[in-house]
C-alpha positions as CSV (number, residue, x, y, z in Angstrom):
1,M,89.1,24.2,-117.1
2,I,87.4,26.9,-119.1
3,E,84.5,24.5,-120.0
4,G,84.2,23.5,-116.3
5,D,84.1,27.1,-115.2
6,G,81.3,27.8,-117.6
7,R,79.3,24.8,-116.4
8,L,79.9,25.9,-112.8
9,R,78.6,29.3,-113.4
10,R,75.5,27.9,-115.1
11,L,74.9,25.8,-111.9
12,L,75.6,28.3,-109.2
13,G,76.7,31.6,-110.9
14,G,74.8,34.7,-111.9
15,D,73.0,37.5,-110.1
16,A,70.0,35.4,-109.4
17,L,71.9,33.1,-107.1
18,A,74.2,35.8,-105.5
19,S,72.2,35.8,-102.3
20,L,72.3,32.0,-102.0
21,R,76.0,32.0,-102.6
22,M,76.5,34.7,-100.0
23,R,74.5,32.6,-97.4
24,L,76.5,29.5,-98.2
25,R,79.8,31.4,-97.9
26,Q,78.7,32.7,-94.5
27,R,78.2,29.1,-93.2
28,F,81.8,28.3,-94.2
29,E,83.1,31.5,-92.7
30,R,81.5,30.8,-89.4
31,G,82.0,27.0,-89.4
32,P,84.8,24.8,-88.1
33,V,88.4,26.0,-88.7
34,D,89.0,23.0,-91.0
35,G,86.1,24.0,-93.2
36,K,84.3,20.6,-92.9
37,I,80.6,20.9,-92.8
38,E,78.4,17.9,-93.2
39,R,74.9,19.3,-93.3
40,L,73.3,22.7,-93.2
41,R,69.8,24.1,-93.6
42,I,69.1,27.1,-95.9
43,S,65.9,29.0,-95.4
44,N,64.0,31.8,-97.2
45,L,64.8,30.2,-100.6
46,N,63.2,31.6,-103.8
47,R,62.4,29.3,-106.7
48,D,65.6,29.8,-108.6
49,E,67.7,29.1,-105.5
50,H,65.6,26.0,-104.6
51,S,65.9,24.7,-108.1
52,A,69.7,25.1,-108.2
53,L,70.2,23.3,-104.9
54,A,67.7,20.5,-105.8
55,G,69.6,20.0,-109.0
56,L,72.9,19.6,-107.2
57,M,71.3,17.3,-104.7
58,G,69.6,15.2,-107.3
59,R,66.2,15.8,-105.7
60,P,62.8,16.6,-107.3
61,A,62.4,20.3,-108.0
62,R,59.2,20.5,-105.9
63,F,59.5,24.0,-104.4
64,S,60.0,24.5,-100.7
65,G,61.1,27.7,-98.9
66,S,63.8,25.8,-96.9
67,M,66.1,22.8,-97.6
68,Q,68.4,20.5,-95.6
69,I,71.6,20.2,-97.6
70,D,74.0,17.3,-97.4
71,V,77.2,19.0,-98.3
72,Q,79.1,15.8,-99.0
73,V,76.4,14.9,-101.6
74,I,76.9,18.2,-103.4
75,D,80.7,17.8,-103.1
76,A,80.5,14.5,-104.9
77,A,78.1,15.8,-107.5
78,L,80.4,18.7,-108.4
79,S,83.4,16.4,-108.5
80,R,81.7,14.0,-110.8
81,A,80.7,16.8,-113.1
82,G,84.4,17.9,-113.2
83,V,83.6,21.5,-112.2
84,A,84.9,21.6,-108.6
85,S,86.2,19.3,-106.0
86,S,83.7,20.6,-103.4
87,L,81.0,23.2,-102.7
88,R,83.5,25.4,-100.9
89,E,85.9,25.3,-103.9
90,A,82.9,26.1,-106.2
91,L,82.0,29.2,-104.1
92,E,85.6,30.4,-104.0
93,S,85.9,29.9,-107.8
94,I,82.9,32.2,-108.4
95,D,83.3,34.9,-105.7
96,G,86.8,34.6,-104.3
97,P,88.4,33.1,-101.2
98,I,86.4,32.3,-98.1
99,I,88.1,33.7,-95.0
100,H,87.3,31.9,-91.8
101,A,85.9,34.6,-89.5
102,E,87.3,33.5,-86.2
103,T,90.7,32.7,-87.6
104,A,90.8,36.1,-89.4
105,Q,89.8,37.9,-86.2
106,T,92.5,36.1,-84.2
107,E,95.1,37.1,-86.7
108,L,93.9,40.7,-86.8
109,N,94.0,40.9,-83.0
110,A,97.5,39.7,-83.0
111,R,98.5,42.3,-85.6
112,W,96.9,45.0,-83.5
113,S,98.7,43.8,-80.4
114,K,102.0,43.9,-82.2
115,A,101.2,47.4,-83.4
116,I,100.5,48.7,-79.9
117,S,103.6,47.0,-78.6
118,F,105.6,49.7,-80.3
119,A,104.2,52.2,-77.7
120,T,106.8,51.6,-75.0
121,H,106.6,55.1,-73.4
122,L,104.7,54.6,-70.2
123,D,102.1,57.4,-70.7
124,F,101.6,56.3,-74.3
125,S,101.2,52.6,-73.4
126,S,98.6,53.5,-70.7
127,F,96.8,55.8,-73.2
128,L,96.4,52.9,-75.6
129,Q,95.1,50.5,-72.9
130,V,91.7,52.2,-72.9
131,P,89.1,51.9,-75.7
132,S,89.1,55.6,-76.5
133,G,92.9,55.6,-77.0
134,T,92.9,52.6,-79.3
135,G,89.8,54.0,-81.1
136,L,91.8,57.2,-81.9
137,L,94.7,55.1,-83.2
138,K,92.4,53.1,-85.4
139,R,90.8,56.2,-86.8
140,L,94.2,57.7,-87.6
141,S,95.4,54.5,-89.2
142,N,92.2,53.8,-91.1
143,S,92.0,50.6,-89.1
144,N,95.2,49.3,-90.8
145,P,97.4,47.7,-88.1
146,D,100.5,48.1,-90.3
147,V,99.9,51.8,-90.5
148,A,99.1,51.9,-86.8
149,A,102.5,50.2,-86.0
150,R,104.3,52.9,-87.9
151,L,102.4,55.7,-86.1
152,C,103.0,54.1,-82.7
153,A,106.7,53.8,-83.3
154,Q,107.0,57.4,-84.5
155,A,104.9,58.8,-81.7
156,D,106.8,56.8,-79.2
157,T,110.1,58.2,-80.4
158,V,108.7,61.8,-80.1
159,L,107.3,61.3,-76.7
160,K,110.6,60.0,-75.3
161,L,112.1,63.4,-76.0
162,L,109.4,65.3,-74.0
163,P,109.4,67.4,-72.1
164,A,111.9,69.5,-73.9
165,K,113.3,73.0,-73.0
166,G,112.3,75.5,-75.7
167,M,112.8,73.3,-78.7
168,T,110.8,74.3,-81.8
169,R,108.2,71.9,-83.1
170,A,110.0,71.9,-86.5
171,Q,113.3,70.9,-84.9
172,L,111.6,68.1,-82.9
173,A,109.9,66.8,-86.1
174,A,113.1,66.9,-88.2
175,G,115.2,65.3,-85.5
176,T,112.8,62.4,-84.8
177,L,110.9,61.8,-88.0
178,G,113.2,63.3,-90.6
179,D,110.5,65.8,-91.8
180,A,110.2,69.3,-90.3
181,H,106.4,69.3,-91.0
182,A,105.7,65.8,-89.6
183,L,104.3,67.3,-86.4
184,D,102.3,70.1,-88.0
185,M,98.7,70.6,-86.9
186,G,96.5,67.7,-88.2
187,E,99.3,65.2,-88.8
188,S,98.6,61.8,-87.3
189,V,101.7,61.5,-85.2
190,A,101.1,65.0,-83.8
191,T,97.5,64.1,-82.9
192,L,98.7,61.0,-80.9
193,V,101.4,63.0,-79.1
194,L,99.1,65.8,-78.2
195,A,96.4,63.4,-77.0
196,V,98.9,61.8,-74.7
197,W,100.2,65.1,-73.4
198,R,96.7,66.4,-72.9
199,K,96.0,63.5,-70.6
200,K,99.0,64.4,-68.5
201,G,97.7,67.8,-67.5
202,R,94.3,69.4,-66.8
203,D,93.0,71.9,-69.3
204,E,90.2,74.5,-69.5
205,R,87.6,72.9,-71.8
206,T,84.4,73.9,-73.4
207,D,81.5,71.3,-73.6
208,D,82.5,70.5,-77.2
209,E,86.1,70.0,-76.2
210,N,85.0,67.7,-73.3
211,R,83.2,65.5,-75.8
212,L,86.4,65.4,-77.9
213,L,88.4,64.5,-74.9
214,E,86.1,61.5,-74.2
215,S,87.4,60.1,-77.4
216,D,91.0,61.3,-76.7
217,D,90.9,63.1,-80.1
218,I,92.3,66.6,-80.2
219,R,91.1,67.3,-83.8
220,G,88.7,70.2,-83.8
221,I,90.5,72.1,-81.0
222,G,91.7,75.5,-81.9
223,E,95.3,76.3,-82.9
224,D,95.9,78.4,-79.7
225,R,95.0,75.5,-77.5
226,I,97.2,73.1,-79.6
227,R,100.1,75.6,-79.0
228,D,99.3,75.5,-75.3
229,I,99.6,71.7,-75.1
230,W,102.9,71.8,-77.0
231,A,104.1,74.5,-74.6
232,R,103.5,72.3,-71.6
233,A,105.7,69.8,-73.3
234,G,108.4,72.4,-73.7
235,I,107.9,72.7,-77.5
236,L,107.7,76.1,-79.2
237,V,105.0,76.6,-81.9
238,N,104.8,80.2,-83.2
239,E,106.7,81.1,-80.1
240,L,106.4,84.9,-80.6
241,A,102.6,84.9,-80.7
242,R,100.7,86.4,-77.8
243,P,103.6,87.2,-75.4
244,A,102.7,87.6,-71.7
245,L,102.2,91.2,-70.6
246,F,103.5,92.1,-67.1
247,L,104.5,95.0,-64.9
248,N,107.2,95.2,-62.2
249,L,108.2,91.6,-62.3
250,N,111.9,91.3,-61.6
251,I,114.1,88.3,-62.5
252,D,117.6,88.6,-61.2
253,S,120.1,91.5,-61.1
254,S,121.2,90.8,-64.7
255,Q,117.7,90.5,-66.2
256,T,115.7,93.2,-64.3
257,P,113.3,94.9,-66.7
258,S,112.6,98.6,-66.6
259,S,110.8,99.3,-63.4
260,G,107.4,100.9,-63.8
261,E,107.0,100.1,-67.5
262,P,104.9,97.3,-69.0
263,N,106.9,94.5,-70.5
264,Y,106.3,91.4,-72.7
265,A,107.8,88.0,-72.3
266,S,107.5,85.7,-75.3
267,L,106.9,82.0,-75.0
268,R,110.4,81.5,-76.6
269,F,112.0,83.5,-73.8
270,L,110.0,81.9,-71.0
271,L,110.8,78.3,-72.1
272,R,114.4,78.8,-73.2
273,S,115.5,81.1,-70.3
274,N,113.3,79.6,-67.6
275,P,113.7,82.9,-65.6
276,L,113.9,82.9,-61.8
277,W,111.2,85.4,-60.9
278,D,111.8,87.4,-57.7
279,V,108.4,86.8,-56.1
280,R,108.9,84.4,-53.2
281,S,106.2,85.0,-50.6
282,R,104.9,88.1,-52.5
283,N,101.5,88.8,-54.0
284,V,101.3,88.9,-57.8
285,Y,98.1,90.5,-59.1
286,V,96.7,88.9,-62.2
287,C,94.2,90.8,-64.3
288,E,92.2,89.9,-67.5
289,N,92.5,93.2,-69.4
290,P,95.6,95.0,-70.6
291,N,93.8,98.4,-70.1
292,L,93.9,97.8,-66.3
293,L,97.7,97.1,-66.4
294,A,98.2,100.2,-68.4
295,I,96.2,102.3,-65.9
296,A,98.3,100.9,-63.1
297,A,101.5,101.7,-64.9
298,D,100.3,105.3,-65.6
299,K,99.0,105.9,-62.0
300,L,101.5,104.0,-59.9
301,G,104.6,103.2,-62.1
302,A,107.4,101.7,-60.1
303,N,105.2,101.8,-57.0
304,C,102.8,99.3,-58.4
305,A,102.8,95.7,-57.1
306,P,103.9,93.0,-59.5
307,M,101.2,92.4,-62.2
308,V,100.5,89.9,-65.0
309,C,97.7,90.2,-67.6
310,T,96.1,87.1,-69.1
311,E,94.5,89.1,-72.0
312,G,91.5,86.9,-72.0
313,M,91.8,83.2,-71.6
314,P,95.5,82.5,-70.9
315,A,97.4,81.3,-74.0
316,A,100.7,79.4,-73.9
317,A,102.9,82.3,-72.8
318,Q,100.5,83.4,-70.1
319,R,100.1,79.9,-68.8
320,V,103.8,79.3,-68.7
321,I,104.6,82.6,-66.8
322,L,101.8,82.0,-64.3
323,Q,103.2,78.5,-63.6
324,Q,106.7,79.9,-63.3
325,L,105.5,82.5,-60.8
326,V,103.8,79.8,-58.7
327,T,106.9,77.7,-58.8
328,A,109.0,80.7,-57.7
329,G,106.8,81.0,-54.6
330,G,104.5,83.8,-55.7
331,R,100.9,84.1,-54.5
332,L,98.5,84.8,-57.4
333,L,95.4,87.0,-56.9
334,Y,93.0,87.2,-59.8
335,H,90.5,89.7,-61.1
336,G,88.5,89.8,-64.3
337,D,85.4,91.0,-66.0
338,F,82.1,90.3,-64.3
339,D,80.6,88.5,-67.2
340,W,80.3,84.8,-68.1
341,P,83.6,84.6,-70.1
342,G,85.3,86.4,-67.1
343,L,84.0,83.8,-64.7
344,R,85.2,81.0,-67.0
345,I,88.7,82.5,-67.1
346,G,88.6,82.9,-63.3
347,N,87.6,79.3,-62.8
348,H,90.6,78.3,-65.0
349,V,93.2,80.5,-63.3
350,M,92.1,79.6,-59.8
351,R,91.9,75.9,-60.6
352,E,95.1,75.6,-62.6
353,F,97.4,77.9,-60.7
354,G,95.9,78.1,-57.2
355,A,95.0,81.8,-57.5
356,V,92.6,83.4,-55.1
357,P,90.0,86.0,-56.0
358,W,91.0,89.6,-55.9
359,R,87.9,91.8,-55.4
360,F,86.2,89.3,-57.6
361,D,83.2,88.2,-55.5
362,V,79.5,88.9,-55.0
363,K,80.2,91.8,-52.6
364,E,82.3,93.7,-55.1
365,Y,79.8,92.9,-57.9
366,L,76.8,94.3,-56.1
367,A,78.8,97.4,-55.1
368,V,79.7,98.3,-58.6
369,V,76.3,97.4,-60.0
370,A,74.7,99.9,-57.6
371,R,76.7,102.7,-59.2
372,A,76.8,101.5,-62.7
373,P,75.2,103.7,-65.4
374,R,71.9,102.4,-66.9
375,P,70.9,100.7,-69.0
376,G,74.5,99.3,-69.0
377,F,75.7,96.1,-70.8
378,S,73.6,93.0,-70.5
379,L,75.1,89.6,-69.8
380,T,75.1,87.4,-72.9
381,G,76.1,83.8,-73.6
382,L,75.9,80.7,-71.5
383,E,75.8,81.1,-67.7
384,V,79.0,80.0,-65.9
385,H,79.2,78.9,-62.2
386,A,81.9,80.8,-60.2
387,S,83.7,78.0,-58.4
388,W,85.1,80.4,-55.7
389,D,81.8,82.2,-54.8
390,E,78.5,80.3,-54.7
391,A,76.5,83.6,-54.6
392,L,78.2,85.5,-57.4
393,T,76.6,83.6,-60.3
394,A,73.1,84.0,-58.8
395,A,73.6,87.7,-58.3
396,M,74.8,88.2,-61.8
397,R,71.9,86.3,-63.1
398,T,69.5,88.4,-61.0
399,H,70.9,91.8,-62.1
400,G,71.8,90.7,-65.7
401,L,74.6,93.3,-66.0
402,A,78.1,92.7,-67.3
403,I,80.7,94.9,-65.5
404,A,84.1,95.5,-67.1
405,E,87.2,95.1,-65.0
406,E,88.2,98.7,-65.6
407,S,85.0,99.8,-63.7
408,L,86.8,98.8,-60.5
409,A,90.1,100.5,-61.4
410,D,90.0,102.9,-58.3
411,E,89.5,100.0,-55.9
412,L,92.1,97.8,-57.6
413,L,94.7,100.5,-57.6
414,Q,94.4,100.8,-53.9
415,D,95.5,97.2,-53.6
416,L,98.3,97.7,-56.1
417,A,99.8,100.7,-54.5
418,R,102.9,99.6,-52.5
């Protein structure tokens, strides 16, 4: 056998014939399932390749760039020489097994189908029916269907427990996956679960995040936004971070906060207590900046209408309290800074929670611009279209001035006074 192997390598082995062997292997990989090939033509031969094939075929070594090969003749020649039973066996002896491409693809497809079958949760199953969803699964599993099957089974187990009611992420991970850190940011199962939940609800997205969403991949989104998605699923992540600031929002007789004093509600409290806010058919004024709420508390105290502050783009606690207020029957009125980030936040609050503008239109902007000190603060950043007022963006572009929310404090306090 050792002697035969040496003769085989002299006939077809070596680097000089590597390209020829590769092309011959490809013919078998793409040929019939049973591997039986009678004839084939090989082109773009160099002299060494032509000489090797001519020798196996018993033909004159007169050089030609292509050659018609009778595979059965080569099989017989190799068998007589005692080096291999066939050309295919010879190629496998030198470079390893030849895998039939169509058969291998069919088997691989079956393995992927089996992996995806572990996703029995309706939303998860639907998520994996689109190319972007399966693409994310393949990236997370490094295109290994066995790893994908494990990830699908684990993500499915987690998703079936959602939405929860104020459970911590660590508790969820430990209870479902046996590891309190298995759903930490960046973990594969967490990425799948978050991608599915992100599809369940609308989200304020930047252009970069929209591109990420097209691939259903949440990697690259900030930690605050990740916490928001978990919060929508009733899961607490750093539940004491960025509590929601409010004024004169009453719950029930046993939970009424101090009237006239600003208060904070943590995400932990909002999700675990699910407070019943006393706002049915009442206006709740939503501002962007805590300074405005502080001014209202100082000037009006207990006589101020109910207020909530988003403190910029609403984070998890702010989003939860706004949704709770809407569910409780409150009418949200929103005001923010007259700058591009302020318009972006306004778009989000009005779209997500059905808020209406509160002195946040082109009329109010032009009035405050007329009395604003010069040179004032210039608008910076990317222009944002105000969805609720077609003329506002154009006016801001024309004047180029950013107006802080506190500049309208006197007018806003008139509305807040009971």
